[in-house]
C-alpha positions in Angstrom: -61.6 -33.3 25.0 -62.3 -35.4 21.6 -66.3 -36.0 22.0 -67.0 -32.2 21.4 -64.6 -31.7 18.8 -66.7 -33.8 17.6 -70.1 -31.7 18.4 -68.9 -28.7 17.3 -67.1 -27.1 20.5 -63.9 -26.4 20.7 -61.1 -25.3 22.7 -59.7 -21.7 22.5 -57.6 -21.1 24.9 -57.9 -21.3 28.6 -59.5 -19.0 30.7 -56.3 -17.4 32.9 -55.3 -16.2 29.2 -58.6 -13.4 28.8 -58.1 -10.3 29.6 -61.5 -8.2 32.2 -62.8 -5.7 30.5 -60.9 -6.5 26.8 -60.0 -9.4 23.8 -58.2 -11.8 22.8 -57.3 -13.9 19.5 -57.5 -17.4 19.3 -57.6 -19.5 16.2 -60.0 -21.8 16.5 -59.8 -24.5 13.4 -59.0 -22.5 10.7 -60.5 -19.9 11.7 -60.0 -16.0 14.2 -61.6 -15.7 16.8 -61.9 -12.8 19.3 -63.0 -13.6 22.7 -64.7 -10.2 24.8 -64.9 -11.2 28.9 -67.1 -9.0 31.2 -66.2 -10.3 34.3 -68.9 -8.9 35.9 -72.3 -11.1 35.0 -69.4 -13.8 33.7 -70.3 -12.4 30.0 -68.4 -13.6 26.8 -68.5 -13.6 23.7 -66.7 -15.1 20.8 -67.0 -12.8 17.3 -65.0 -12.6 14.0 -61.6 -10.4 14.6 -61.1 -10.2 10.1 -62.9 -7.1 10.0 -65.9 -6.2 7.0 -64.8 -2.6 6.0 -60.7 -2.9 6.4 -60.5 -6.8 6.1 -57.7 -6.4 9.4 -57.8 -9.0 11.4 -58.3 -6.4 14.2 -61.5 -7.1 16.1 -59.7 -8.4 18.9 -57.6 -4.7 19.5 -60.9 -2.9 19.7 -62.4 -0.7 22.1 -65.6 -3.2 24.9 -68.3 0.8 25.1 -72.3 0.2 25.2 -74.3 2.1 22.3 -77.9 3.5 22.8 -78.1 -0.1 26.0 -76.1 -2.0 23.8 -72.7 -3.7 24.4 -70.8 -2.9 21.6 -66.8 -3.0 20.5 -65.3 -0.7 18.1 -63.2 -1.9 15.3 -59.4 -0.5 15.7 -58.8 1.2 11.9 -62.4 3.3 11.2 -64.1 3.3 14.4 -67.2 1.5 13.6 -69.4 -0.5 15.9 -70.5 -3.9 16.2 -72.8 -5.3 18.8 -71.1 -8.2 20.6 -74.5 -10.6 20.8 -75.5 -10.7 16.8 -72.3 -8.9 15.4 -74.8 -6.5 14.2 -72.6 -2.9 12.8 -74.3 0.3 14.0 -72.8 2.4 11.6 -73.2 0.8 8.1 -76.0 -2.0 9.2 -74.8 -4.3 5.6 -71.3 -4.7 7.5 -72.0 -7.7 10.8 -69.4 -9.7 12.3 -70.3 -13.5 12.6 -70.7 -14.7 16.1 -70.2 -18.1 18.1 -71.9 -19.5 20.7 -69.0 -19.8 23.2 -69.0 -20.8 27.5 -66.7 -21.8 29.8 -66.1 -25.3 30.6 -64.2 -25.6 34.0 -61.4 -23.3 33.2 -61.8 -24.1 29.5 -63.2 -21.2 26.9 -64.6 -23.0 24.0 -66.8 -22.0 20.8 -69.1 -23.2 19.5 -68.5 -23.1 15.6 -70.6 -26.4 13.6 -69.0 -26.8 10.3 -66.9 -23.8 9.9 -63.0 -24.4 10.2 -63.8 -27.0 12.5 
């Protein structure tokens, strides 16, 4: 695992820790990452857990859905929608969540933070 961490990949959790069609939050380095797993198609997304509108770390508790053909998460407090693919907010274009590459490495979920909190 040390070699992957040197390359920017860090273990976030195990595959068994994920909840299908929902979010979980992992502390990766010093960054709170919201992980969303959609088992159909083995889709996995890693986005910033901090809601830019409220400042609260709640994105991982958001509800996943689809708007205009885009997979989104609805922020729990003010209900704005963020695209899981790129973090953009549909209602407030000036808001965005940071997104990171994420992958399965066997039974481990790894997030590529690069220089972020690794």
